[in-house]
Structures are given as C-alpha cells and as structure tokens.
SEROVEX-79842 format. One line per field, with one value per residue: residue in three letters; z negated, y, x negated of N, C-alpha, C in turn; residue number from 1. Coordinates in steps of 0.001 Angstrom, whole numbers, plus 500000, padded with zeros to 6 digits. Layout:
BEGIN
type = [Ala, ...]
nw = [Z, ...]
nv = [Y, ...]
nu = [X, ...]
caw = [Z, ...]
cav = [Y, ...]
cau = [X, ...]
cw = [Z, ...]
cv = [Y, ...]
cu = [X, ...]
seq = [NUM, ...]
//
This chain:
BEGIN
type = [Met, Glu, Asn, Lys, Leu, Lys, Thr, Gly, Thr, Thr, Thr, Val, Gly, Ile, Ala, Cys, Lys, Asp, Gly, Val, Val, Leu, Ala, Ala, Asp, Lys, Arg, Ala, Thr, Ala, Gly, Thr, Met, Ile, Val, Asp, Lys, Tyr, Ala, Gln, Lys, Val, His, Ile, Val, Ser, Asp, Asp, Phe, Ala, Val, Thr, Trp, Ala, Gly, Thr, Val, Ser, Glu, Ala, Gln, Leu, Ile, Thr, Lys, Leu, Val, Arg, Ala, Glu, Leu, Lys, Leu, Lys, Glu, Val, Arg, Thr, Asn, Lys, Ser, Pro, Thr, Val, Lys, Asp, Ala, Ala, Asn, Leu, Leu, Gly, Gly, Leu, Leu, Tyr, Ser, Thr, Ile, Arg, Arg, Pro, Thr, Met, Leu, Pro, Gly, Ile, Ala, His, Phe, Leu, Leu, Ala, Gly, Lys, Asp, Gln, Ser, Gly, Val, Phe, Leu, Tyr, Asp, Leu, Phe, Pro, Asp, Gly, Ser, Val, Thr, Lys, Ile, Arg, Asp, Tyr, Val, Ser, Ser, Gly, Ser, Gly, Ser, Val, Phe, Ala, Tyr, Gly, Val, Leu, Glu, Thr, Gln, Tyr, Lys, Pro, Gly, Met, Ser, Thr, Ala, Glu, Gly, Val, Lys, Leu, Val, Val, Lys, Ala, Val, Asn, Thr, Ala, Leu, Gln, Arg, Asp, Ser, Cys, Ser, Gly, Asn, Gly, Ile, Asp, Val, Ile, Val, Val, Ser, Asn, Lys, Asp, Ile, Lys, Arg, Val, Met, His, Lys, Glu, Val, Ala, Met, Thr, Leu]
nw = [714381, 715848, 718039, 717511, 716350, 718328, 719123, 721287, 722194, 722028, 719856, 718535, 716356, 715286, 713282, 712477, 712131, 710922, 710080, 711122, 713690, 715225, 717304, 719920, 722535, 723904, 724660, 724127, 723768, 724281, 724508, 727874, 728578, 729026, 726350, 725208, 726170, 725184, 722617, 719429, 717798, 716120, 713115, 710566, 707784, 704840, 703528, 703467, 704453, 707469, 709399, 712200, 714187, 714850, 716135, 715070, 715229, 713106, 710655, 710595, 710099, 708036, 705890, 705843, 705061, 702301, 701638, 701570, 699762, 697296, 697192, 696911, 694491, 692596, 692554, 690922, 688748, 687951, 688061, 689825, 693078, 695192, 695776, 699004, 699136, 697189, 698768, 700608, 699349, 698276, 700817, 701869, 699814, 699945, 702686, 702355, 700248, 702157, 704168, 703457, 702206, 702525, 705220, 708079, 709973, 710765, 710253, 711585, 710967, 712169, 710813, 710990, 708908, 707938, 706092, 703434, 700703, 697517, 698085, 700394, 704122, 705197, 706809, 707747, 707901, 708171, 708036, 709456, 707318, 704848, 704544, 703155, 704948, 704966, 707508, 709063, 711746, 713892, 715088, 716972, 717253, 718586, 721570, 724048, 722890, 723571, 725779, 724818, 723055, 724974, 725890, 723544, 722529, 724104, 724485, 721721, 719349, 716311, 714164, 715872, 716567, 715519, 717867, 719904, 719500, 719872, 722567, 723375, 722123, 723981, 726302, 725596, 725394, 727433, 729089, 728412, 729187, 731812, 732078, 730282, 730583, 728139, 727385, 727677, 729278, 727818, 725496, 722332, 719685, 716788, 714871, 711499, 708949, 706529, 705745, 706817, 708877, 711992, 714910, 717753, 720225, 722529, 725022, 727953, 730284, 733334, 735100, 738569, 741501]
nv = [263951, 261891, 261208, 260787, 257979, 256547, 254409, 252849, 249653, 246125, 244366, 241178, 239175, 235921, 233716, 230450, 227105, 225741, 227638, 230842, 232749, 235010, 237645, 239819, 242342, 243377, 245950, 249217, 252654, 256052, 258483, 258806, 257483, 254357, 253313, 251065, 247998, 245245, 245127, 244506, 243365, 241641, 240233, 238216, 238404, 237231, 233706, 233488, 235482, 237258, 239926, 242139, 245051, 248420, 251505, 254132, 253628, 253930, 254459, 251909, 250153, 251077, 250965, 247933, 246991, 248278, 246724, 243657, 243860, 245031, 242546, 240426, 241727, 241352, 238819, 237901, 239523, 238130, 235445, 233789, 233283, 235859, 236275, 236248, 238506, 239521, 240902, 242265, 243922, 245416, 246336, 247824, 250013, 251512, 252090, 253896, 255931, 257099, 257901, 260385, 262121, 264859, 266101, 266656, 265301, 263230, 260048, 257233, 253980, 250688, 247501, 244170, 241701, 238204, 235413, 233099, 230993, 229334, 228773, 228485, 229991, 233186, 236202, 239774, 242908, 245746, 249197, 252141, 254067, 253260, 251360, 248094, 244854, 242038, 239504, 237175, 236087, 237338, 239785, 243039, 245636, 248672, 250550, 248420, 247033, 247440, 245707, 243132, 242672, 242202, 239694, 238086, 238462, 236979, 234267, 233159, 230561, 229568, 227606, 226972, 225347, 226153, 225399, 226293, 228602, 230040, 229594, 231408, 233958, 234266, 234922, 237063, 238923, 239060, 239927, 242298, 243391, 243657, 245995, 248224, 250818, 251069, 248547, 245765, 243808, 241546, 238896, 237902, 235326, 234447, 231656, 231002, 228326, 226299, 224816, 226423, 229293, 229658, 230758, 230756, 231534, 233389, 235362, 236733, 239443, 240257, 243163, 244159, 245785]
nu = [812327, 813473, 812127, 809535, 810169, 810254, 808664, 806171, 806267, 806787, 808451, 809357, 811193, 812280, 814221, 814107, 815221, 812889, 811005, 809632, 809194, 807033, 806391, 804547, 803994, 800744, 799571, 798554, 799569, 799372, 801355, 801855, 799902, 797855, 795856, 794907, 794409, 794484, 795169, 796180, 798919, 800479, 799822, 798099, 798367, 798123, 797628, 800069, 801616, 802580, 802610, 804365, 803277, 804312, 804361, 802333, 799030, 796950, 798344, 800061, 797647, 796331, 798017, 798492, 796237, 796335, 798566, 797700, 795709, 797045, 798988, 797123, 796009, 798206, 798614, 796378, 797264, 799289, 799001, 800085, 801655, 803078, 806473, 808424, 809943, 808797, 806655, 808054, 809302, 807330, 805921, 807785, 808229, 805957, 806186, 808119, 807291, 804770, 806066, 807420, 805487, 803737, 801808, 799283, 799405, 802116, 802545, 803887, 805311, 806724, 807594, 807651, 808135, 807110, 807123, 806390, 807258, 807928, 810744, 811285, 811070, 811093, 812342, 811829, 813095, 811192, 811896, 810776, 811549, 811305, 813181, 814553, 815402, 816792, 816452, 818589, 818924, 817506, 815627, 814309, 811747, 810460, 810227, 810293, 812408, 815084, 815508, 814334, 816371, 818747, 818052, 817701, 820497, 821763, 820676, 820314, 820367, 821757, 820194, 818128, 814939, 811378, 809824, 811611, 812052, 809650, 809634, 811853, 811086, 808756, 810128, 811585, 810163, 808671, 810463, 810963, 808221, 808398, 810314, 809649, 807580, 805734, 805177, 803239, 800588, 800366, 800745, 801239, 801751, 803216, 803769, 805217, 805347, 806765, 804038, 802128, 800723, 800225, 798670, 800161, 800153, 798007, 798053, 796539, 797342, 796685, 796543, 797197, 796749]
caw = [713898, 716368, 718968, 716621, 716208, 719922, 719569, 722904, 722101, 721730, 719066, 718096, 715361, 714966, 712099, 713081, 710927, 710313, 710034, 711853, 715111, 715368, 718538, 720295, 723597, 723527, 725068, 722871, 724296, 723567, 725222, 728914, 728642, 728394, 725610, 724897, 726772, 724216, 721185, 718085, 716928, 715134, 712205, 709555, 706299, 704034, 703828, 703109, 704937, 708936, 709865, 713917, 713926, 715938, 715610, 714647, 714690, 711920, 709847, 710325, 709695, 706555, 705158, 706084, 704219, 701220, 701083, 701524, 698555, 696060, 697065, 696134, 692982, 691901, 692223, 690139, 687239, 687515, 687680, 690809, 694683, 695354, 697028, 700333, 698750, 696470, 699931, 701714, 698240, 698258, 702340, 701840, 698891, 700834, 703994, 701815, 699992, 703011, 705466, 702629, 701972, 703249, 706250, 709050, 711015, 710518, 710449, 711776, 710904, 711629, 710668, 710979, 708122, 708091, 704928, 702959, 699295, 697112, 698253, 702032, 704662, 705457, 707877, 706850, 709080, 707283, 708743, 708912, 706366, 704003, 703952, 703714, 705586, 705171, 708880, 709057, 713113, 715294, 715276, 717641, 717500, 719865, 722946, 724475, 722100, 723938, 726955, 724150, 722474, 725835, 725705, 722120, 722084, 724672, 724225, 720512, 718931, 714787, 713949, 716551, 715974, 715989, 719653, 720890, 718854, 720596, 724134, 723508, 721996, 724983, 727236, 725241, 725489, 728747, 729957, 728206, 730132, 733205, 732458, 729369, 730700, 727224, 726816, 728643, 729012, 727543, 724184, 720938, 719070, 715339, 713795, 709811, 708403, 705192, 705773, 707227, 709650, 712909, 716020, 718571, 721767, 722886, 726354, 728207, 731715, 734181, 736159, 739565, 742667]
cav = [262666, 260923, 261073, 259948, 256874, 255669, 253894, 252122, 248766, 245190, 243153, 240555, 238005, 235215, 233090, 229425, 226094, 225298, 228735, 232369, 233228, 236729, 238131, 241682, 242524, 243507, 247480, 250487, 253852, 257465, 259101, 258045, 256780, 253447, 253540, 249697, 246821, 244399, 245499, 242949, 243661, 240319, 240084, 237365, 238917, 236368, 232637, 233320, 236040, 238201, 241184, 242559, 246322, 249251, 252793, 254756, 252500, 254470, 254034, 250517, 249730, 251722, 249916, 246487, 247033, 248556, 245471, 243010, 244558, 244736, 241352, 239783, 241736, 240901, 237508, 237772, 239911, 237517, 233780, 233126, 233383, 236732, 235920, 236917, 239068, 240558, 241442, 243182, 245446, 246444, 247042, 249028, 251152, 251874, 253102, 255066, 257091, 257875, 258822, 261512, 262907, 266251, 265709, 267492, 264257, 262467, 258461, 256536, 252364, 249954, 246356, 242775, 240633, 236946, 235066, 231739, 230962, 227855, 228921, 228750, 231031, 234547, 237670, 241143, 243974, 247222, 250246, 253325, 255137, 252714, 250388, 246466, 244429, 240586, 239127, 236070, 235742, 237796, 241498, 243350, 246689, 249622, 250786, 247666, 246046, 247183, 244807, 242052, 242427, 241588, 238079, 237627, 238318, 235924, 233045, 232981, 229952, 229455, 226313, 226642, 225090, 226914, 225348, 227028, 229918, 230240, 230015, 232368, 235005, 234658, 235051, 238211, 239903, 239171, 240797, 243832, 244011, 243689, 247088, 249167, 251010, 250869, 247546, 245184, 243485, 240164, 238311, 237189, 234680, 233720, 230939, 230790, 227553, 226092, 224281, 227280, 230576, 229299, 231758, 229849, 231865, 234763, 235258, 238423, 239480, 241223, 244221, 244254, 246985]
cau = [811685, 813693, 811059, 808550, 810817, 810414, 807284, 805873, 805811, 807865, 807985, 810189, 811046, 813059, 814463, 814605, 815911, 812055, 810322, 809732, 808314, 806851, 805595, 804567, 803388, 799338, 799701, 799091, 799850, 799228, 802384, 802049, 798394, 797415, 794638, 794174, 794938, 793804, 795488, 796916, 800110, 801020, 798607, 798038, 798020, 797245, 797997, 801626, 802417, 802347, 803193, 803810, 803392, 804897, 804018, 801267, 798027, 796191, 799173, 799888, 796613, 795916, 799342, 798501, 795212, 797068, 799467, 797047, 795196, 798061, 799235, 795914, 795773, 799490, 798734, 795467, 797639, 800595, 798509, 800968, 801908, 803838, 807525, 808298, 810770, 807978, 806128, 808776, 809722, 805964, 805798, 808950, 808047, 804844, 806433, 808969, 806357, 803875, 807158, 807681, 804228, 803252, 800709, 799332, 799484, 802663, 802492, 805164, 805236, 807705, 806959, 808325, 806997, 807462, 806433, 806564, 807289, 808435, 812050, 811165, 810330, 812008, 811793, 812306, 812801, 810762, 812260, 809742, 811970, 811135, 814342, 814167, 816709, 816427, 817025, 818932, 818870, 816890, 815495, 812950, 811192, 810206, 810517, 811259, 813256, 816902, 815563, 814574, 817681, 819376, 817656, 817971, 821582, 822556, 820456, 819520, 821349, 821416, 819488, 817104, 813454, 810278, 809413, 812261, 811933, 808518, 810038, 812669, 810443, 807764, 810950, 812208, 808809, 808482, 811444, 810516, 807120, 808780, 810835, 809393, 806216, 805041, 805066, 802461, 799635, 800110, 801469, 800758, 803003, 802597, 804729, 804885, 806429, 806507, 803061, 800830, 800749, 799451, 798767, 800338, 799712, 797583, 797980, 796718, 797873, 795946, 797176, 796607, 797527]
cw = [715037, 717602, 718584, 716097, 717568, 720390, 721147, 722374, 722179, 720742, 718630, 717055, 715006, 713972, 712516, 711883, 710281, 710134, 710712, 712870, 714978, 716545, 719032, 721744, 722976, 724179, 724002, 724078, 723527, 724881, 726498, 729399, 727972, 727680, 725269, 725578, 726221, 722718, 720523, 717536, 716323, 714356, 710996, 708645, 705071, 704270, 703870, 703823, 706690, 708810, 711723, 713271, 715352, 715524, 715857, 714363, 713694, 710449, 709392, 710189, 708351, 705555, 705223, 705045, 702571, 700870, 700886, 700270, 697181, 696207, 696079, 694769, 692085, 691755, 691204, 688894, 686815, 687620, 688920, 691742, 694649, 696313, 698134, 699793, 697885, 697422, 700316, 700660, 698571, 699579, 702023, 700873, 699622, 701814, 703349, 701646, 701180, 704026, 704480, 702062, 703076, 703840, 707248, 710316, 710764, 710923, 710301, 711934, 711052, 711437, 710526, 710140, 707823, 706809, 704383, 701226, 698742, 697539, 699784, 702717, 705055, 706630, 707145, 707789, 708052, 708441, 708430, 707846, 704980, 703698, 704324, 704073, 705593, 706630, 708983, 710757, 713690, 714798, 716305, 717173, 718601, 720789, 723769, 724002, 722924, 725004, 725913, 723724, 723185, 725982, 724800, 722008, 722609, 724721, 722719, 719952, 717434, 714991, 714671, 716003, 716606, 717399, 720258, 720563, 720131, 722277, 724228, 723290, 722974, 726454, 727030, 725647, 726823, 729813, 729806, 729132, 731368, 733117, 731738, 730107, 729518, 726671, 727866, 728348, 728239, 726536, 723467, 720288, 717815, 714869, 712301, 709473, 707142, 704792, 705909, 708034, 710589, 714223, 717363, 720157, 721786, 724376, 726708, 729881, 732254, 735193, 737488, 740248, 743578]
cv = [261548, 260438, 260307, 258550, 256216, 255162, 253122, 250749, 247663, 244090, 242591, 238991, 237203, 234044, 231628, 228510, 225817, 226257, 229733, 232262, 234233, 236830, 239493, 241404, 242742, 245053, 248373, 251482, 255133, 258301, 258334, 257469, 255757, 253528, 252222, 248597, 245432, 244688, 244478, 243605, 242595, 239997, 239313, 238020, 237886, 234999, 232126, 234139, 236647, 238883, 241630, 244410, 246959, 250557, 253454, 253614, 252726, 254179, 252756, 249673, 249901, 251043, 248641, 246166, 247180, 247224, 244159, 242894, 243941, 243099, 240239, 240366, 241417, 239318, 236717, 238027, 238733, 235981, 233485, 234026, 234783, 236420, 236452, 238366, 240621, 241641, 242387, 244439, 246005, 247090, 248074, 250183, 251977, 253006, 254079, 256270, 257605, 258829, 260155, 262376, 263755, 265949, 266318, 266365, 263279, 260851, 257682, 254843, 251721, 248596, 245129, 241896, 239214, 236373, 233556, 231484, 229720, 227773, 228758, 229802, 232122, 235284, 238624, 242312, 245533, 248468, 251531, 254170, 254351, 251003, 248932, 245628, 242804, 240049, 237620, 235056, 236010, 239397, 241810, 245050, 247372, 249570, 250001, 246648, 246101, 246297, 243562, 241563, 241767, 240218, 237457, 237434, 237262, 234422, 232386, 232140, 229479, 227955, 226115, 226113, 225968, 226634, 225631, 227869, 230360, 230803, 231539, 233749, 235803, 235422, 236607, 239218, 240260, 240073, 242262, 244394, 244382, 245037, 248593, 249187, 250893, 249814, 246666, 244415, 242190, 240244, 237766, 236507, 233923, 232995, 230556, 229662, 227256, 225685, 225453, 228490, 230141, 230635, 230886, 230192, 233303, 234886, 236822, 238546, 240304, 242000, 244664, 245232, 246085]
cu = [812498, 813163, 810274, 808929, 810480, 809267, 807243, 805092, 806771, 807485, 809034, 810076, 812288, 813334, 814901, 814679, 814221, 810890, 810777, 808765, 808461, 806049, 805562, 804026, 801830, 798621, 799876, 798726, 799804, 800088, 802230, 800893, 798506, 795741, 793853, 795042, 794965, 794092, 796432, 797855, 800672, 799663, 799075, 797542, 797392, 798009, 799566, 802189, 802091, 803157, 803398, 803934, 803942, 804760, 803136, 800268, 797533, 797018, 799547, 798562, 796168, 797238, 798969, 797410, 795692, 797875, 798767, 796360, 795782, 798652, 798538, 795724, 796774, 799066, 797561, 796283, 798387, 800204, 799651, 801092, 802981, 805100, 807215, 809038, 809869, 807355, 806778, 808936, 808468, 805755, 806874, 808496, 806734, 804887, 807394, 807980, 805201, 804506, 807092, 806411, 803876, 802177, 800656, 799593, 800371, 802376, 803686, 804943, 806553, 807036, 807857, 807686, 808015, 806291, 806965, 806426, 808002, 809948, 812758, 810454, 811678, 811466, 812729, 812139, 812468, 810811, 811124, 810003, 811801, 812706, 814070, 815184, 815907, 817137, 817321, 819101, 817656, 816385, 814262, 812932, 810647, 810477, 810934, 811969, 814623, 816355, 815713, 815786, 818836, 819288, 818356, 819707, 822683, 821886, 819814, 820790, 820766, 820824, 818592, 815751, 812468, 810209, 810344, 812544, 810982, 808740, 811047, 811842, 809262, 808748, 811244, 811494, 808512, 809667, 811293, 809384, 807278, 809626, 810638, 807864, 805203, 804407, 804346, 801131, 799130, 801004, 800716, 801758, 802355, 803658, 804432, 806259, 806234, 805024, 801955, 801526, 799663, 799506, 799033, 800105, 798919, 797234, 797577, 796644, 797557, 797112, 796554, 797198, 797684]
seq = [1, 2, 3, 4, 5, 6, 7, 8, 9, 10, 11, 12, 13, 14, 15, 16, 17, 18, 19, 20, 21, 22, 23, 24, 25, 26, 27, 28, 29, 30, 31, 32, 33, 34, 35, 36, 37, 38, 39, 40, 41, 42, 43, 44, 45, 46, 47, 48, 49, 50, 51, 52, 53, 54, 55, 56, 57, 58, 59, 60, 61, 62, 63, 64, 65, 66, 67, 68, 69, 70, 71, 72, 73, 74, 75, 76, 77, 78, 79, 80, 81, 82, 83, 84, 85, 86, 87, 88, 89, 90, 91, 92, 93, 94, 95, 96, 97, 98, 99, 100, 101, 102, 103, 104, 105, 106, 107, 108, 109, 110, 111, 112, 113, 114, 115, 116, 117, 118, 119, 120, 121, 122, 123, 124, 125, 126, 127, 128, 129, 130, 131, 132, 133, 134, 135, 136, 137, 138, 139, 140, 141, 142, 143, 144, 145, 146, 147, 148, 149, 150, 151, 152, 153, 154, 155, 156, 157, 158, 159, 160, 161, 162, 163, 164, 165, 166, 167, 168, 169, 170, 171, 172, 173, 174, 175, 176, 177, 178, 179, 180, 181, 182, 183, 184, 185, 186, 187, 188, 189, 190, 191, 192, 193, 194, 195, 196, 197, 198, 199, 200, 201, 202, 203, 204, 205, 206, 207, 208, 209]
//
C-alpha cells in the first residue's frame, strides 16, 4: 500500500481570501516511463466544482464521471445545488468504497476538491482511503508534494489574494518539476471564485537535450 500511494505527480491547492487556486503538472508516468507529456490533471467538474488528480488515471477518470453524474442527479432530486461539503462527502464515499472493493487491478486516486456555494468557496483534501479533510490554507499531493510543501510552508500568507495564489502555486509546482522526475512538462492552473471557475494557465514546457 505504501508504494501504491507514491503517485507520480504534483498537485497543489491554496485557499485564498477571494477563492481557491488549484494547480498540477502535466506529466503522466508508468513507473520510470513517461507515457503522456500533455496530461490534464486539473478538471472542471461542473459550474461549481473543480478537482485535481493524482494516482491511477483510470480510477480518477471513473470517479470523476461518477461524481459529476451523482451531483447532477442530486440537484435534480432536491431542486437545489449541492454544497461543497455535499460534493466532498460524496467523493470521499466513492473513494472509500472503491479502495475496499476486491479487484485484480487496484486503483488508487487522490483528489483535491475546490468548490463554491452560497456559503463561500472551499478547499478539501480527499485522500485515497476516503478521508475528507477541509483545508484552510494549502495542500499538495503526489510524488512532488515534498518539494511543493517546501515552497508553500515558507511563502504562503493567510489572507492572500487569488492573484498572489496563482503566482505561489506556479512557483511550488515549478520547484517540484525541477526535482521530481515523475512531475514535468508544464502546468495547469484553475481559480475558483464566488463568481465562476476559470482556467487561468495552461502552459507546456518543451523538454530539450
């Protein structure tokens, strides 16, 4: 289990005074092999929610599809938009059930969830074991997280704006790109605010010899 949780990626989430910033690198690996240089690991789930992926791609893809469908179904049944807490608990429940289901090919996925509702904008950490943790400052996942945390621990400031947050996540992910061989090839950044969800950066980095 310890080896399976060593996912090859770097994702970062920062809670700011006017929203949440999510970011991730663009490299997908299988062991020591780079299988995709243009992977998208930050996804807009709906008008209110966005997530980052770390772990087994097929697992993350399936769970994201299920969450998207379940959130829409909940909205239709209740005639109101799900809260961020609703979405986080739903995602956590799916992770809890899938990791405990006997299977020939275990799937491990780690999500960061950002969303908005009538109460504000919130950030959650959804660990592969199904635990749901509300994040009040910053969080990182994946093999490059140790390097990203070094930047976040020293440069994050409570009450910073999303504009400042974008600069910080770029620096945190870029630091991981320089040291973690499983992270690389670019960065995607999404900002979730009370008004909307925007992809503010989609940058590819060419690898040259």
